[in-house]
C-alpha positions in Angstrom: -0.3 -0.1 0.3 1.1 3.2 -0.7 0.6 6.0 2.2 1.9 9.5 2.6 2.8 8.6 6.7 2.1 6.0 9.5 0.8 7.0 12.8 1.0 4.8 15.4 -1.2 5.8 18.4 -0.5 4.1 21.5 -1.6 3.7 25.1 0.7 2.5 27.8 -1.0 1.5 31.1 1.2 0.6 34.6 3.9 2.4 33.5 6.7 2.0 36.2 8.6 5.0 34.5 9.0 9.0 36.4 5.4 10.0 34.3 6.1 13.2 36.4 9.4 14.2 34.9 9.6 17.4 32.9 13.0 16.6 32.3 12.7 12.8 31.6 9.7 13.2 28.9 12.0 16.2 27.2 14.9 13.8 27.0 12.9 10.5 25.9 11.2 12.8 23.1 14.7 13.9 21.6 16.0 10.0 21.9 12.7 8.3 20.4 13.6 11.0 17.3 17.0 9.7 16.8 15.9 6.3 16.9 13.3 6.7 14.6 15.7 8.0 12.0 13.9 11.6 12.1 14.9 15.8 12.4 14.0 17.1 15.2 13.0 20.7 14.5 11.9 21.7 18.2 10.9 20.6 21.3 8.1 21.7 23.9 7.2 20.5 27.4 4.7 21.5 29.8 4.1 20.3 33.5 1.0 20.3 35.0 -0.3 21.3 38.8 -0.5 19.1 40.7 1.1 16.3 38.5 1.4 15.3 34.4 3.1 16.3 31.8 2.3 17.2 28.0 5.7 17.3 25.6 6.0 17.3 22.0 8.5 17.0 19.4 8.4 18.8 16.4 10.1 16.8 13.4 10.5 17.6 9.8 8.8 14.1 9.3 5.7 15.7 11.5 5.9 14.6 15.7 6.3 13.0 18.4 4.1 13.3 21.5 3.9 12.0 25.1 1.1 13.1 27.6 1.3 11.5 31.1 -1.2 10.8 33.8 0.9 9.8 36.7 -2.0 9.2 39.5 -3.0 6.9 37.0 0.3 5.5 35.7 -0.5 6.1 32.3 0.9 7.6 29.1 -0.7 8.5 25.8 2.0 8.3 23.1 1.6 9.4 19.2 4.1 8.9 16.9 3.2 10.2 13.1 5.9 10.2 10.4 6.1 10.2 7.1 9.6 9.6 4.7 12.2 7.1 5.9 11.4 7.1 9.3 11.3 4.1 11.4 7.9 5.3 13.9 8.2 1.8 15.9 11.9 2.3 16.6 10.3 5.4 18.5 7.9 3.8 20.1 9.9 0.9 21.3 12.6 3.6 22.9 9.4 5.2 24.5 8.2 1.7 26.0 11.9 0.7 27.4 11.7 4.2 29.2 8.3 3.8 30.7 8.1 0.5 31.4 4.7 -0.2 31.0 3.0 -3.5 31.6 0.4 -3.2 29.0 0.5 -1.7 25.5 -2.2 -1.3 23.1 -1.3 0.6 19.5 -3.0 1.3 16.4 -1.5 1.6 13.4 -3.0 4.3 10.8 -1.6 4.9 7.2 -1.7 8.2 6.3 -2.2 10.1 3.0 -3.5 6.8 1.6 -3.7 7.5 -2.2 -7.0 7.9 -3.6 -7.0 4.9 -5.6 -6.0 2.4 -2.3 -8.0 1.9 0.8 -7.4 3.0 4.3 -5.6 0.2 6.8 -6.0 0.3 10.5 -4.4 -2.1 12.5 -4.9 -2.6 16.1 -1.9 -4.3 18.6 -2.8 -5.5 22.2 0.4 -6.4 24.3 1.3 -7.4 27.8 4.9 -6.3 28.8 
């Protein structure tokens, strides 16, 4: 199938990593960009009160984001890339850092040409 980009929408439950560290989330985003073989344009990380982090890495190929709810040990991850990148490598890296016990992934092919069908793939697995 010919698609312009790939998007991984990932749910991390029962995370063991520090979900309330803005420094860790920013570092993880930057490393995920490198793992994906993408080009980093900018990062922005915001710490909520009393807890929680939202971080995004804007990349030439789109974006990688992490949003955390420490009180639930939950993180929402979104990796959208195009070109010669490896979004799965970015997700794998974030998984290693946040150490979730359960992960659910939705893979979406973006920008599917008009003569082709949209493909969605769900993946459930326990870590």
